[in-house]
mmCIF file as Biopython writes it, N, C-alpha, C and O atoms, coordinates in Angstrom:
data_model
#
loop_
_atom_site.group_PDB
_atom_site.id
_atom_site.type_symbol
_atom_site.label_atom_id
_atom_site.label_alt_id
_atom_site.label_comp_id
_atom_site.label_asym_id
_atom_site.label_entity_id
_atom_site.label_seq_id
_atom_site.pdbx_PDB_ins_code
_atom_site.Cartn_x
_atom_site.Cartn_y
_atom_site.Cartn_z
_atom_site.occupancy
_atom_site.B_iso_or_equiv
_atom_site.auth_seq_id
_atom_site.auth_asym_id
_atom_site.pdbx_PDB_model_num
ATOM 1   N N  . MET A ? 1  ? 116.402 151.607 145.382 1.0 0.0 1  A 1 
ATOM 2   C CA . MET A ? 1  ? 116.903 152.576 146.423 1.0 0.0 1  A 1 
ATOM 3   C C  . MET A ? 1  ? 116.904 152.473 147.928 1.0 0.0 1  A 1 
ATOM 4   O O  . MET A ? 1  ? 117.615 153.110 148.706 1.0 0.0 1  A 1 
ATOM 5   N N  . LYS A ? 2  ? 115.905 151.483 148.234 1.0 0.0 2  A 1 
ATOM 6   C CA . LYS A ? 2  ? 116.023 151.177 149.529 1.0 0.0 2  A 1 
ATOM 7   C C  . LYS A ? 2  ? 117.269 150.291 149.680 1.0 0.0 2  A 1 
ATOM 8   O O  . LYS A ? 2  ? 118.055 150.632 150.563 1.0 0.0 2  A 1 
ATOM 9   N N  . TYR A ? 3  ? 117.510 149.408 149.086 1.0 0.0 3  A 1 
ATOM 10  C CA . TYR A ? 3  ? 118.736 148.239 149.420 1.0 0.0 3  A 1 
ATOM 11  C C  . TYR A ? 3  ? 119.684 149.470 149.536 1.0 0.0 3  A 1 
ATOM 12  O O  . TYR A ? 3  ? 120.126 149.725 150.656 1.0 0.0 3  A 1 
ATOM 13  N N  . PHE A ? 4  ? 120.028 150.235 148.513 1.0 0.0 4  A 1 
ATOM 14  C CA . PHE A ? 4  ? 121.412 151.214 148.839 1.0 0.0 4  A 1 
ATOM 15  C C  . PHE A ? 4  ? 120.980 152.139 150.212 1.0 0.0 4  A 1 
ATOM 16  O O  . PHE A ? 4  ? 121.768 151.959 151.139 1.0 0.0 4  A 1 
ATOM 17  N N  . HIS A ? 5  ? 120.374 152.663 150.375 1.0 0.0 5  A 1 
ATOM 18  C CA . HIS A ? 5  ? 119.995 153.700 152.008 1.0 0.0 5  A 1 
ATOM 19  C C  . HIS A ? 5  ? 120.118 152.573 152.817 1.0 0.0 5  A 1 
ATOM 20  O O  . HIS A ? 5  ? 120.586 152.949 153.892 1.0 0.0 5  A 1 
ATOM 21  N N  . GLN A ? 6  ? 119.915 151.321 152.816 1.0 0.0 6  A 1 
ATOM 22  C CA . GLN A ? 6  ? 120.267 150.520 154.194 1.0 0.0 6  A 1 
ATOM 23  C C  . GLN A ? 6  ? 121.472 150.122 154.382 1.0 0.0 6  A 1 
ATOM 24  O O  . GLN A ? 6  ? 121.876 149.671 155.454 1.0 0.0 6  A 1 
ATOM 25  N N  . LYS A ? 7  ? 122.518 150.326 152.806 1.0 0.0 7  A 1 
ATOM 26  C CA . LYS A ? 7  ? 124.190 150.552 153.362 1.0 0.0 7  A 1 
ATOM 27  C C  . LYS A ? 7  ? 124.488 151.603 153.621 1.0 0.0 7  A 1 
ATOM 28  O O  . LYS A ? 7  ? 125.682 151.827 153.822 1.0 0.0 7  A 1 
ATOM 29  N N  . ASN A ? 8  ? 123.599 152.580 153.711 1.0 0.0 8  A 1 
ATOM 30  C CA . ASN A ? 8  ? 124.113 153.946 154.012 1.0 0.0 8  A 1 
ATOM 31  C C  . ASN A ? 8  ? 124.945 154.696 152.785 1.0 0.0 8  A 1 
ATOM 32  O O  . ASN A ? 8  ? 125.963 155.388 152.800 1.0 0.0 8  A 1 
ATOM 33  N N  . LEU A ? 9  ? 123.953 154.199 151.580 1.0 0.0 9  A 1 
ATOM 34  C CA . LEU A ? 9  ? 124.800 154.911 150.410 1.0 0.0 9  A 1 
ATOM 35  C C  . LEU A ? 9  ? 123.539 155.781 149.820 1.0 0.0 9  A 1 
ATOM 36  O O  . LEU A ? 9  ? 122.328 155.618 149.967 1.0 0.0 9  A 1 
ATOM 37  N N  . ILE A ? 10 ? 124.298 156.784 149.086 1.0 0.0 10 A 1 
ATOM 38  C CA . ILE A ? 10 ? 122.904 157.596 148.326 1.0 0.0 10 A 1 
ATOM 39  C C  . ILE A ? 10 ? 123.406 158.038 147.088 1.0 0.0 10 A 1 
ATOM 40  O O  . ILE A ? 10 ? 124.627 158.071 146.938 1.0 0.0 10 A 1 
ATOM 41  N N  . HIS A ? 11 ? 122.675 158.374 146.201 1.0 0.0 11 A 1 
ATOM 42  C CA . HIS A ? 11 ? 122.969 158.553 145.181 1.0 0.0 11 A 1 
ATOM 43  C C  . HIS A ? 11 ? 122.554 160.021 144.694 1.0 0.0 11 A 1 
ATOM 44  O O  . HIS A ? 11 ? 121.368 160.325 144.816 1.0 0.0 11 A 1 
ATOM 45  N N  . ARG A ? 12 ? 123.514 161.024 144.111 1.0 0.0 12 A 1 
ATOM 46  C CA . ARG A ? 12 ? 123.528 162.409 144.722 1.0 0.0 12 A 1 
ATOM 47  C C  . ARG A ? 12 ? 122.661 162.940 142.990 1.0 0.0 12 A 1 
ATOM 48  O O  . ARG A ? 12 ? 122.183 164.068 142.876 1.0 0.0 12 A 1 
ATOM 49  N N  . ASP A ? 13 ? 122.623 162.123 142.066 1.0 0.0 13 A 1 
ATOM 50  C CA . ASP A ? 13 ? 121.779 162.590 140.747 1.0 0.0 13 A 1 
ATOM 51  C C  . ASP A ? 13 ? 120.826 161.936 140.140 1.0 0.0 13 A 1 
ATOM 52  O O  . ASP A ? 13 ? 120.752 161.622 138.952 1.0 0.0 13 A 1 
ATOM 53  N N  . LEU A ? 14 ? 120.028 161.723 141.082 1.0 0.0 14 A 1 
ATOM 54  C CA . LEU A ? 14 ? 118.875 160.685 140.335 1.0 0.0 14 A 1 
ATOM 55  C C  . LEU A ? 14 ? 118.092 161.502 139.361 1.0 0.0 14 A 1 
ATOM 56  O O  . LEU A ? 14 ? 117.563 162.537 139.768 1.0 0.0 14 A 1 
ATOM 57  N N  . ARG A ? 15 ? 117.971 161.150 138.152 1.0 0.0 15 A 1 
ATOM 58  C CA . ARG A ? 15 ? 117.163 161.468 137.033 1.0 0.0 15 A 1 
ATOM 59  C C  . ARG A ? 15 ? 116.454 160.585 136.334 1.0 0.0 15 A 1 
ATOM 60  O O  . ARG A ? 15 ? 116.813 159.418 136.491 1.0 0.0 15 A 1 
ATOM 61  N N  . LEU A ? 16 ? 115.252 160.833 135.360 1.0 0.0 16 A 1 
ATOM 62  C CA . LEU A ? 16 ? 114.940 159.723 134.734 1.0 0.0 16 A 1 
ATOM 63  C C  . LEU A ? 16 ? 115.614 159.084 133.569 1.0 0.0 16 A 1 
ATOM 64  O O  . LEU A ? 16 ? 115.306 157.964 133.164 1.0 0.0 16 A 1 
ATOM 65  N N  . GLU A ? 17 ? 116.793 160.029 132.901 1.0 0.0 17 A 1 
ATOM 66  C CA . GLU A ? 17 ? 117.396 159.141 132.190 1.0 0.0 17 A 1 
ATOM 67  C C  . GLU A ? 17 ? 118.632 158.075 132.685 1.0 0.0 17 A 1 
ATOM 68  O O  . GLU A ? 17 ? 119.560 157.628 132.011 1.0 0.0 17 A 1 
ATOM 69  N N  . ILE A ? 18 ? 118.368 157.891 133.804 1.0 0.0 18 A 1 
ATOM 70  C CA . ILE A ? 18 ? 119.616 156.973 134.259 1.0 0.0 18 A 1 
ATOM 71  C C  . ILE A ? 18 ? 118.852 155.650 134.978 1.0 0.0 18 A 1 
ATOM 72  O O  . ILE A ? 18 ? 119.333 154.833 135.763 1.0 0.0 18 A 1 
ATOM 73  N N  . PHE A ? 19 ? 117.405 155.739 134.392 1.0 0.0 19 A 1 
ATOM 74  C CA . PHE A ? 19 ? 116.660 154.600 134.679 1.0 0.0 19 A 1 
ATOM 75  C C  . PHE A ? 19 ? 116.331 153.857 132.992 1.0 0.0 19 A 1 
ATOM 76  O O  . PHE A ? 19 ? 116.141 154.446 131.928 1.0 0.0 19 A 1 
ATOM 77  N N  . GLN A ? 20 ? 116.360 152.528 133.256 1.0 0.0 20 A 1 
ATOM 78  C CA . GLN A ? 20 ? 116.373 151.502 132.127 1.0 0.0 20 A 1 
ATOM 79  C C  . GLN A ? 20 ? 114.915 150.390 132.485 1.0 0.0 20 A 1 
ATOM 80  O O  . GLN A ? 20 ? 114.722 149.811 133.553 1.0 0.0 20 A 1 
ATOM 81  N N  . LEU A ? 21 ? 114.157 150.341 131.423 1.0 0.0 21 A 1 
ATOM 82  C CA . LEU A ? 21 ? 113.237 149.081 131.862 1.0 0.0 21 A 1 
ATOM 83  C C  . LEU A ? 21 ? 113.932 148.010 130.791 1.0 0.0 21 A 1 
ATOM 84  O O  . LEU A ? 21 ? 114.169 148.342 129.630 1.0 0.0 21 A 1 
ATOM 85  N N  . ILE A ? 22 ? 114.220 146.734 131.298 1.0 0.0 22 A 1 
ATOM 86  C CA . ILE A ? 22 ? 114.551 145.554 130.596 1.0 0.0 22 A 1 
ATOM 87  C C  . ILE A ? 22 ? 114.089 145.062 129.702 1.0 0.0 22 A 1 
ATOM 88  O O  . ILE A ? 22 ? 114.785 144.597 128.799 1.0 0.0 22 A 1 
ATOM 89  N N  . THR A ? 23 ? 112.701 145.021 129.697 1.0 0.0 23 A 1 
ATOM 90  C CA . THR A ? 23 ? 111.703 144.640 128.430 1.0 0.0 23 A 1 
ATOM 91  C C  . THR A ? 23 ? 110.811 145.750 128.732 1.0 0.0 23 A 1 
ATOM 92  O O  . THR A ? 23 ? 110.855 146.655 129.566 1.0 0.0 23 A 1 
ATOM 93  N N  . GLU A ? 24 ? 109.832 145.361 127.641 1.0 0.0 24 A 1 
ATOM 94  C CA . GLU A ? 24 ? 108.586 146.224 127.188 1.0 0.0 24 A 1 
ATOM 95  C C  . GLU A ? 24 ? 107.481 145.989 127.747 1.0 0.0 24 A 1 
ATOM 96  O O  . GLU A ? 24 ? 106.490 146.686 127.532 1.0 0.0 24 A 1 
ATOM 97  N N  . SER A ? 25 ? 107.486 144.862 128.635 1.0 0.0 25 A 1 
ATOM 98  C CA . SER A ? 25 ? 106.580 144.492 129.449 1.0 0.0 25 A 1 
ATOM 99  C C  . SER A ? 25 ? 106.037 145.482 130.785 1.0 0.0 25 A 1 
ATOM 100 O O  . SER A ? 25 ? 106.798 146.284 131.327 1.0 0.0 25 A 1 
ATOM 101 N N  . GLU A ? 26 ? 104.776 145.309 131.161 1.0 0.0 26 A 1 
ATOM 102 C CA . GLU A ? 26 ? 104.358 146.075 132.085 1.0 0.0 26 A 1 
ATOM 103 C C  . GLU A ? 26 ? 105.095 145.664 133.625 1.0 0.0 26 A 1 
ATOM 104 O O  . GLU A ? 26 ? 105.355 146.468 134.521 1.0 0.0 26 A 1 
ATOM 105 N N  . LEU A ? 27 ? 105.327 144.271 133.640 1.0 0.0 27 A 1 
ATOM 106 C CA . LEU A ? 27 ? 106.165 144.001 134.715 1.0 0.0 27 A 1 
ATOM 107 C C  . LEU A ? 27 ? 107.690 143.916 134.930 1.0 0.0 27 A 1 
ATOM 108 O O  . LEU A ? 27 ? 108.375 143.454 135.843 1.0 0.0 27 A 1 
ATOM 109 N N  . SER A ? 28 ? 107.976 144.522 133.775 1.0 0.0 28 A 1 
ATOM 110 C CA . SER A ? 28 ? 109.757 144.950 133.577 1.0 0.0 28 A 1 
ATOM 111 C C  . SER A ? 28 ? 110.235 145.009 134.889 1.0 0.0 28 A 1 
ATOM 112 O O  . SER A ? 28 ? 109.518 145.377 135.820 1.0 0.0 28 A 1 
ATOM 113 N N  . ASN A ? 29 ? 111.610 144.609 135.045 1.0 0.0 29 A 1 
ATOM 114 C CA . ASN A ? 29 ? 112.300 145.314 136.044 1.0 0.0 29 A 1 
ATOM 115 C C  . ASN A ? 29 ? 112.591 146.514 135.659 1.0 0.0 29 A 1 
ATOM 116 O O  . ASN A ? 29 ? 112.578 146.787 134.458 1.0 0.0 29 A 1 
ATOM 117 N N  . LEU A ? 30 ? 112.884 147.385 136.550 1.0 0.0 30 A 1 
ATOM 118 C CA . LEU A ? 30 ? 113.700 148.335 136.518 1.0 0.0 30 A 1 
ATOM 119 C C  . LEU A ? 30 ? 115.171 148.506 136.941 1.0 0.0 30 A 1 
ATOM 120 O O  . LEU A ? 30 ? 115.531 148.143 138.060 1.0 0.0 30 A 1 
ATOM 121 N N  . LYS A ? 31 ? 115.972 149.022 136.108 1.0 0.0 31 A 1 
ATOM 122 C CA . LYS A ? 31 ? 117.228 149.223 136.320 1.0 0.0 31 A 1 
ATOM 123 C C  . LYS A ? 31 ? 118.075 150.492 136.678 1.0 0.0 31 A 1 
ATOM 124 O O  . LYS A ? 31 ? 117.922 151.426 135.890 1.0 0.0 31 A 1 
ATOM 125 N N  . LEU A ? 32 ? 118.889 150.688 137.658 1.0 0.0 32 A 1 
ATOM 126 C CA . LEU A ? 32 ? 119.351 152.278 137.856 1.0 0.0 32 A 1 
ATOM 127 C C  . LEU A ? 32 ? 120.963 151.812 137.061 1.0 0.0 32 A 1 
ATOM 128 O O  . LEU A ? 32 ? 121.714 150.896 137.394 1.0 0.0 32 A 1 
ATOM 129 N N  . THR A ? 33 ? 121.102 152.683 136.075 1.0 0.0 33 A 1 
ATOM 130 C CA . THR A ? 33 ? 122.224 152.346 135.294 1.0 0.0 33 A 1 
ATOM 131 C C  . THR A ? 33 ? 123.589 152.972 135.541 1.0 0.0 33 A 1 
ATOM 132 O O  . THR A ? 33 ? 124.660 152.467 135.205 1.0 0.0 33 A 1 
ATOM 133 N N  . ASP A ? 34 ? 123.392 154.328 136.275 1.0 0.0 34 A 1 
ATOM 134 C CA . ASP A ? 34 ? 124.355 155.129 136.719 1.0 0.0 34 A 1 
ATOM 135 C C  . ASP A ? 34 ? 124.964 155.136 138.268 1.0 0.0 34 A 1 
ATOM 136 O O  . ASP A ? 34 ? 124.213 155.411 139.204 1.0 0.0 34 A 1 
ATOM 137 N N  . LEU A ? 35 ? 126.081 154.884 138.442 1.0 0.0 35 A 1 
ATOM 138 C CA . LEU A ? 35 ? 126.150 154.526 139.856 1.0 0.0 35 A 1 
ATOM 139 C C  . LEU A ? 35 ? 127.562 155.228 140.277 1.0 0.0 35 A 1 
ATOM 140 O O  . LEU A ? 35 ? 128.120 155.056 141.361 1.0 0.0 35 A 1 
ATOM 141 N N  . LEU A ? 36 ? 128.016 156.023 139.251 1.0 0.0 36 A 1 
ATOM 142 C CA . LEU A ? 36 ? 129.013 156.989 139.791 1.0 0.0 36 A 1 
ATOM 143 C C  . LEU A ? 36 ? 128.944 158.054 140.476 1.0 0.0 36 A 1 
ATOM 144 O O  . LEU A ? 36 ? 129.944 158.736 140.702 1.0 0.0 36 A 1 
ATOM 145 N N  . ASN A ? 37 ? 127.521 158.411 140.991 1.0 0.0 37 A 1 
ATOM 146 C CA . ASN A ? 37 ? 127.400 159.539 141.957 1.0 0.0 37 A 1 
ATOM 147 C C  . ASN A ? 37 ? 127.155 158.986 143.125 1.0 0.0 37 A 1 
ATOM 148 O O  . ASN A ? 37 ? 126.747 159.790 143.964 1.0 0.0 37 A 1 
ATOM 149 N N  . MET A ? 38 ? 127.281 157.679 143.545 1.0 0.0 38 A 1 
ATOM 150 C CA . MET A ? 38 ? 127.139 157.170 144.799 1.0 0.0 38 A 1 
ATOM 151 C C  . MET A ? 38 ? 127.715 157.251 145.917 1.0 0.0 38 A 1 
ATOM 152 O O  . MET A ? 38 ? 128.928 157.107 145.766 1.0 0.0 38 A 1 
ATOM 153 N N  . ARG A ? 39 ? 127.408 157.421 147.024 1.0 0.0 39 A 1 
ATOM 154 C CA . ARG A ? 39 ? 128.375 158.080 148.259 1.0 0.0 39 A 1 
ATOM 155 C C  . ARG A ? 39 ? 127.883 157.506 149.275 1.0 0.0 39 A 1 
ATOM 156 O O  . ARG A ? 39 ? 126.716 157.112 149.247 1.0 0.0 39 A 1 
ATOM 157 N N  . PHE A ? 40 ? 128.670 157.345 150.364 1.0 0.0 40 A 1 
ATOM 158 C CA . PHE A ? 40 ? 128.538 156.595 151.595 1.0 0.0 40 A 1 
ATOM 159 C C  . PHE A ? 40 ? 128.186 157.881 152.236 1.0 0.0 40 A 1 
ATOM 160 O O  . PHE A ? 40 ? 128.888 158.840 151.914 1.0 0.0 40 A 1 
ATOM 161 N N  . LEU A ? 41 ? 126.900 158.148 153.375 1.0 0.0 41 A 1 
ATOM 162 C CA . LEU A ? 41 ? 126.764 158.932 154.034 1.0 0.0 41 A 1 
ATOM 163 C C  . LEU A ? 41 ? 127.648 159.009 155.107 1.0 0.0 41 A 1 
ATOM 164 O O  . LEU A ? 41 ? 127.958 157.983 155.713 1.0 0.0 41 A 1 
ATOM 165 N N  . PRO A ? 42 ? 128.128 160.185 155.441 1.0 0.0 42 A 1 
ATOM 166 C CA . PRO A ? 42 ? 129.456 160.469 156.654 1.0 0.0 42 A 1 
ATOM 167 C C  . PRO A ? 42 ? 128.397 160.404 158.002 1.0 0.0 42 A 1 
ATOM 168 O O  . PRO A ? 42 ? 127.178 160.531 158.115 1.0 0.0 42 A 1 
ATOM 169 N N  . LYS A ? 43 ? 129.513 160.139 158.959 1.0 0.0 43 A 1 
ATOM 170 C CA . LYS A ? 43 ? 128.943 160.112 160.068 1.0 0.0 43 A 1 
ATOM 171 C C  . LYS A ? 43 ? 128.059 161.225 160.544 1.0 0.0 43 A 1 
ATOM 172 O O  . LYS A ? 43 ? 127.155 161.011 161.352 1.0 0.0 43 A 1 
ATOM 173 N N  . SER A ? 44 ? 128.315 162.432 160.041 1.0 0.0 44 A 1 
ATOM 174 C CA . SER A ? 44 ? 127.728 163.880 160.444 1.0 0.0 44 A 1 
ATOM 175 C C  . SER A ? 44 ? 126.192 163.215 160.144 1.0 0.0 44 A 1 
ATOM 176 O O  . SER A ? 44 ? 125.284 163.321 160.968 1.0 0.0 44 A 1 
ATOM 177 N N  . GLY A ? 45 ? 126.051 162.585 158.978 1.0 0.0 45 A 1 
ATOM 178 C CA . GLY A ? 45 ? 124.584 162.235 158.569 1.0 0.0 45 A 1 
ATOM 179 C C  . GLY A ? 45 ? 124.175 163.496 157.566 1.0 0.0 45 A 1 
ATOM 180 O O  . GLY A ? 45 ? 123.006 163.669 157.222 1.0 0.0 45 A 1 
ATOM 181 N N  . TYR A ? 46 ? 125.007 164.156 157.235 1.0 0.0 46 A 1 
ATOM 182 C CA . TYR A ? 46 ? 124.761 165.327 156.146 1.0 0.0 46 A 1 
ATOM 183 C C  . TYR A ? 46 ? 125.954 165.019 154.868 1.0 0.0 46 A 1 
ATOM 184 O O  . TYR A ? 46 ? 126.992 164.392 155.081 1.0 0.0 46 A 1 
ATOM 185 N N  . LEU A ? 47 ? 125.628 165.505 153.736 1.0 0.0 47 A 1 
ATOM 186 C CA . LEU A ? 47 ? 126.571 165.938 152.763 1.0 0.0 47 A 1 
ATOM 187 C C  . LEU A ? 47 ? 126.103 167.284 152.439 1.0 0.0 47 A 1 
ATOM 188 O O  . LEU A ? 47 ? 124.975 167.773 152.513 1.0 0.0 47 A 1 
ATOM 189 N N  . THR A ? 48 ? 127.630 167.955 151.925 1.0 0.0 48 A 1 
ATOM 190 C CA . THR A ? 48 ? 127.360 169.420 151.938 1.0 0.0 48 A 1 
ATOM 191 C C  . THR A ? 48 ? 127.912 169.856 150.326 1.0 0.0 48 A 1 
ATOM 192 O O  . THR A ? 48 ? 127.956 171.041 149.998 1.0 0.0 48 A 1 
ATOM 193 N N  . ASN A ? 49 ? 128.268 168.889 149.501 1.0 0.0 49 A 1 
ATOM 194 C CA . ASN A ? 49 ? 128.748 169.233 148.253 1.0 0.0 49 A 1 
ATOM 195 C C  . ASN A ? 49 ? 127.444 169.292 147.272 1.0 0.0 49 A 1 
ATOM 196 O O  . ASN A ? 49 ? 126.466 168.546 147.321 1.0 0.0 49 A 1 
ATOM 197 N N  . LEU A ? 50 ? 127.674 170.334 146.397 1.0 0.0 50 A 1 
ATOM 198 C CA . LEU A ? 50 ? 126.397 170.833 145.442 1.0 0.0 50 A 1 
ATOM 199 C C  . LEU A ? 50 ? 126.599 169.825 144.364 1.0 0.0 50 A 1 
ATOM 200 O O  . LEU A ? 50 ? 127.635 170.013 143.725 1.0 0.0 50 A 1 
ATOM 201 N N  . LYS A ? 51 ? 125.714 168.567 143.909 1.0 0.0 51 A 1 
ATOM 202 C CA . LYS A ? 51 ? 125.781 167.710 142.976 1.0 0.0 51 A 1 
ATOM 203 C C  . LYS A ? 51 ? 124.565 167.261 142.792 1.0 0.0 51 A 1 
ATOM 204 O O  . LYS A ? 51 ? 123.728 167.079 143.676 1.0 0.0 51 A 1 
ATOM 205 N N  . GLY A ? 52 ? 124.433 167.060 141.557 1.0 0.0 52 A 1 
ATOM 206 C CA . GLY A ? 52 ? 123.284 167.034 140.729 1.0 0.0 52 A 1 
ATOM 207 C C  . GLY A ? 52 ? 122.964 167.709 139.238 1.0 0.0 52 A 1 
ATOM 208 O O  . GLY A ? 52 ? 123.607 168.587 138.661 1.0 0.0 52 A 1 
ATOM 209 N N  . SER A ? 53 ? 121.753 167.009 138.800 1.0 0.0 53 A 1 
ATOM 210 C CA . SER A ? 53 ? 121.672 167.817 137.341 1.0 0.0 53 A 1 
ATOM 211 C C  . SER A ? 53 ? 120.478 168.806 137.618 1.0 0.0 53 A 1 
ATOM 212 O O  . SER A ? 53 ? 119.570 168.639 138.433 1.0 0.0 53 A 1 
ATOM 213 N N  . PRO A ? 54 ? 120.654 169.788 136.836 1.0 0.0 54 A 1 
ATOM 214 C CA . PRO A ? 54 ? 120.052 171.444 137.085 1.0 0.0 54 A 1 
ATOM 215 C C  . PRO A ? 54 ? 118.543 171.260 136.949 1.0 0.0 54 A 1 
ATOM 216 O O  . PRO A ? 54 ? 117.796 171.939 137.654 1.0 0.0 54 A 1 
ATOM 217 N N  . TYR A ? 55 ? 118.036 170.335 136.035 1.0 0.0 55 A 1 
ATOM 218 C CA . TYR A ? 55 ? 116.632 170.304 136.108 1.0 0.0 55 A 1 
ATOM 219 C C  . TYR A ? 55 ? 115.885 169.421 137.713 1.0 0.0 55 A 1 
ATOM 220 O O  . TYR A ? 55 ? 114.769 169.614 138.196 1.0 0.0 55 A 1 
ATOM 221 N N  . TYR A ? 56 ? 117.052 168.403 138.239 1.0 0.0 56 A 1 
ATOM 222 C CA . TYR A ? 56 ? 116.499 167.694 138.834 1.0 0.0 56 A 1 
ATOM 223 C C  . TYR A ? 56 ? 116.855 167.878 140.451 1.0 0.0 56 A 1 
ATOM 224 O O  . TYR A ? 56 ? 116.376 167.149 141.319 1.0 0.0 56 A 1 
ATOM 225 N N  . ILE A ? 57 ? 117.639 168.813 140.670 1.0 0.0 57 A 1 
ATOM 226 C CA . ILE A ? 57 ? 118.311 169.146 142.138 1.0 0.0 57 A 1 
ATOM 227 C C  . ILE A ? 57 ? 117.303 169.449 142.919 1.0 0.0 57 A 1 
ATOM 228 O O  . ILE A ? 57 ? 116.319 170.127 142.621 1.0 0.0 57 A 1 
ATOM 229 N N  . ALA A ? 58 ? 117.627 168.787 144.240 1.0 0.0 58 A 1 
ATOM 230 C CA . ALA A ? 58 ? 116.624 169.166 145.355 1.0 0.0 58 A 1 
ATOM 231 C C  . ALA A ? 58 ? 116.782 170.317 146.085 1.0 0.0 58 A 1 
ATOM 232 O O  . ALA A ? 58 ? 117.950 170.699 146.164 1.0 0.0 58 A 1 
ATOM 233 N N  . PRO A ? 59 ? 116.016 170.934 146.600 1.0 0.0 59 A 1 
ATOM 234 C CA . PRO A ? 59 ? 116.019 172.277 147.334 1.0 0.0 59 A 1 
ATOM 235 C C  . PRO A ? 59 ? 117.109 172.077 148.346 1.0 0.0 59 A 1 
ATOM 236 O O  . PRO A ? 59 ? 118.002 172.905 148.526 1.0 0.0 59 A 1 
ATOM 237 N N  . GLU A ? 60 ? 116.990 170.853 149.053 1.0 0.0 60 A 1 
ATOM 238 C CA . GLU A ? 60 ? 118.247 170.636 150.093 1.0 0.0 60 A 1 
ATOM 239 C C  . GLU A ? 60 ? 119.284 170.430 149.870 1.0 0.0 60 A 1 
ATOM 240 O O  . GLU A ? 60 ? 120.072 170.454 150.815 1.0 0.0 60 A 1 
ATOM 241 N N  . VAL A ? 61 ? 119.851 170.087 148.322 1.0 0.0 61 A 1 
ATOM 242 C CA . VAL A ? 61 ? 121.168 170.201 147.789 1.0 0.0 61 A 1 
ATOM 243 C C  . VAL A ? 61 ? 121.694 171.486 147.637 1.0 0.0 61 A 1 
ATOM 244 O O  . VAL A ? 61 ? 122.885 171.755 147.793 1.0 0.0 61 A 1 
ATOM 245 N N  . LEU A ? 62 ? 120.564 172.513 147.246 1.0 0.0 62 A 1 
ATOM 246 C CA . LEU A ? 62 ? 121.145 173.844 147.087 1.0 0.0 62 A 1 
ATOM 247 C C  . LEU A ? 62 ? 121.553 174.561 148.149 1.0 0.0 62 A 1 
ATOM 248 O O  . LEU A ? 62 ? 122.374 175.478 148.137 1.0 0.0 62 A 1 
ATOM 249 N N  . ASN A ? 63 ? 120.811 174.010 149.305 1.0 0.0 63 A 1 
ATOM 250 C CA . ASN A ? 63 ? 121.137 174.580 150.762 1.0 0.0 63 A 1 
ATOM 251 C C  . ASN A ? 63 ? 122.610 174.057 151.373 1.0 0.0 63 A 1 
ATOM 252 O O  . ASN A ? 63 ? 123.215 174.486 152.355 1.0 0.0 63 A 1 
ATOM 253 N N  . LYS A ? 64 ? 122.974 172.983 150.449 1.0 0.0 64 A 1 
ATOM 254 C CA . LYS A ? 64 ? 124.174 172.417 151.034 1.0 0.0 64 A 1 
ATOM 255 C C  . LYS A ? 64 ? 124.377 171.500 152.201 1.0 0.0 64 A 1 
ATOM 256 O O  . LYS A ? 64 ? 125.494 171.178 152.607 1.0 0.0 64 A 1 
ATOM 257 N N  . LYS A ? 65 ? 123.005 171.011 152.830 1.0 0.0 65 A 1 
ATOM 258 C CA . LYS A ? 65 ? 123.163 170.067 153.833 1.0 0.0 65 A 1 
ATOM 259 C C  . LYS A ? 65 ? 121.878 169.220 153.469 1.0 0.0 65 A 1 
ATOM 260 O O  . LYS A ? 65 ? 120.727 169.654 153.434 1.0 0.0 65 A 1 
ATOM 261 N N  . TYR A ? 66 ? 122.245 168.075 153.236 1.0 0.0 66 A 1 
ATOM 262 C CA . TYR A ? 66 ? 121.338 166.846 153.004 1.0 0.0 66 A 1 
ATOM 263 C C  . TYR A ? 66 ? 121.571 165.542 152.909 1.0 0.0 66 A 1 
ATOM 264 O O  . TYR A ? 66 ? 122.670 165.307 152.406 1.0 0.0 66 A 1 
ATOM 265 N N  . ASP A ? 67 ? 120.859 164.468 153.245 1.0 0.0 67 A 1 
ATOM 266 C CA . ASP A ? 67 ? 120.795 163.243 153.598 1.0 0.0 67 A 1 
ATOM 267 C C  . ASP A ? 67 ? 120.464 162.144 152.745 1.0 0.0 67 A 1 
ATOM 268 O O  . ASP A ? 67 ? 120.432 161.000 153.196 1.0 0.0 67 A 1 
#
């Protein structure tokens, strides 16, 4: 996520189901599998669309002003 944020990209629907461990090892890499909800942060610095899964949505998204 740090890499995406450095590129001004944000994911608007982070949830547990879209992360996968590559192996069963405790040192396994974690992969993000769903990039369909990635968007560039606009020049205004905020997004206003209501996006996200109901059980994981942040209060900022419900207020329709988030970054």
